[in-house]
N, C-alpha and C positions, 0 to 999 in steps of 0.2 A: 369710505368707513361700509357702504353697502355692498363692495369686491371682498373687504377681508371676512364680513360675517357671511357669503356664498362662498370664498374659499372654505371658511372654515365650515360649513355645512357641509361640500362635499368632502371632505376631510372626512369627520362622523359619519357620512352613510359610507364611507370606503372603508373605513374602519367598524361600522357595525357588519360589514359585507362579510368582512376579513374573520370577524370574532364569531359570525352565524358556523362559516365556514369549520373554523378550525373546530366548535360546538358539535355542530352535527359529526363531523371525523373523529372527535372525541367519544361519541355514542354509539358511534358505528364500527369502533376499534381502529379505525382506515386511517393511518398517516394522510393527512392534509395534500401534500403535494403528490401524493397518488389518486386524489380526486381528477388531479388533472392531464394522470396519463393512462386511463381507462382507455379502452380500444372503442368504445360508442359512445359517439360526442351526444347524442342522446340521451344518454345515462348520467353523462357527467355533468350535462345542462338540466335535467331536472333536476338534479341533486342539489345546484346552484340554486335555482329557481324557487324552491321551495321554503331556501335559507335565506333567500331576499321576499318572498313574501311573507313570512314571519314577520319581517320589518314592515310595519301594516303603513305605518306614516311617514312620509318622506317631505320634508323641508328643500324647497327652493328658491324663497327670498322670504327675508326678514325685514319687516320694515318698524321702524322706530320714529313716533310723532308723539304731537302734544297737543293740547287743545284744552284753550281757556274760556272757562262759561265762568258768565255773567250774571247774577240773576238783579235785578232791580226791583227795591222796596222801597216804601214812603219811608221808613225809619232809617233806612241804609244799605246800602249794594254789599251782594254775596259775591267775591271772585275766586274760583281757584282754579289752579293746573293741573291737567290729568295727563300724566307722560305714559305710553304705551307701548308696548312689544308686541306685534302679533307675526306671525308665522305662516308664510303662505306653502301648501302644498297639497299635496293627493294622499287621501287614504285606501290605499287596493283594497282592502278590506272593503269598501264599498264597491266594490267590481266585483261579479259571481268572477269572469274569465279575462281578464286583465291580458292576460299576454299568452300566444299560440309560436311554438315554434314548429315549422316543417322542414323535412327535408326532402326536399325534390329533385331527385337525379342527382347528388350529391351538392345539389344548390341548399344552403341552410336560408331561410327567411323566416323573421322575428314580426309578426304583427301582435302589436300595443294596441289595447283599446283604454286609455286609460281615462279614470273618473276627472270629474272638473276640477281647477283651480278652486282651493276653499282656504279659511282659515282655520289653521290647524289647532290654536288655542283658544278657546272662547273669548277665555275672560284675561285680555290682555294688559290691561290696565291694576299695574300694582297698588292697591288703597295706601300700603307703607309712604309710597313715592309722591302722592297729592301733594300740592303744595297750596295752600291758605294763600291767598293775597290779601286781602284786606275781608274784614266782616266774618258775623256769624251764621251758622245755618243748623237748623234743627235735624235729627235725625230723616227726616223726611225726605226735606230740601235736598241734602245732602244724598242720598238714592235717587231725586228726580236729576239733580244737578250730574251723576255720575251716567244715567242714561243717554242723556242727551251727549255726553262728551264719547259714550261708546258708540252710539249710531254714527257719531262724526268721523269719528278714529276707524270706523271700520268701512264707513264707504269711502274714506280714502285709501286704504289698504288695498280694496278690493276692487280701485282704479282699474280700468282698460289698459290703462299702460303698465301696471304692475301686472296684473294676470298675463299681459301678454310675455313680459319678462321672464315670469316665474316657466311658462312655458316652452318657454325657446332655453329656458336653463334646464329642465326637466326631459329637452327633446336634447338637448348634446349631451346628458347625462345618460339617459337610457340608451342611446346610439353606441358612444364609448361602450357603455357596459354588454353590453348584446354583440358587439365587434369583439371584445376579449373574450366574449362566451362563441368567438370563429361565426357569427351569423356573419352572411356574406352581404343579407340585407335589412334594412329596418325599417318595417314600416309602421308608425305611429298616429294613430288618431285619436279625438278626443269625444267622451262620451259627451251629452249634452245635458241640463242637468234634471 
C-alpha cells in the first residue's frame, strides 16, 4: 500500500514540475521544448529551479494509521477510533538557500541543503471518519481524546524509521532530478532542526 502511495507521490511531483515548466514557458512566450535546447546549461537550470522552488512542499512518504483511545469513567467507558493520514516531506520555503549549482571547468555540481523532514499536514485526523466504539463523550472530552490520539499518531508517523525512509526517497528523487538537469554530481546534506 505504501509503495503505491510512494509511486503516486513521485508521479504527482513530476507532474507539478512539468506543469510549472509549461506555465513558465507560456508566461515567457517560449515553447517548453526550447527551454531544454538553450546553449547555456546554467540558464536552463535556473529557469527550472525557479519552477521547482515554487513548489514549496514536497511529500515523500504518507502514513496511514489508527489510534484507539479509551477514557474510563465510573458510569461507563468511552472508546473511539481515530484514523489518520500524515504526509512526511520537506518545505523548501523553510530554507533560504536550499540548492546551489556550480560549474567548475565543465563539471556541474549540485549542492542541496534540504530542510528537515516534517509532517506537512498538521491535522491528519479526519473528524468525519472518527468511529465511536462505545459510550458517549461531551465536547470537552472529545477534544481531549482527539489530542491524545493526535499526539500518539504524530509520534508514530515521525518515527526514526519513517524519517529515514522519507530521507532516502527524497535523496533518490533529487539525485534523479538533478541528473536530468545534467549535473555530474549531486551532494545532499540535511539541515538540522
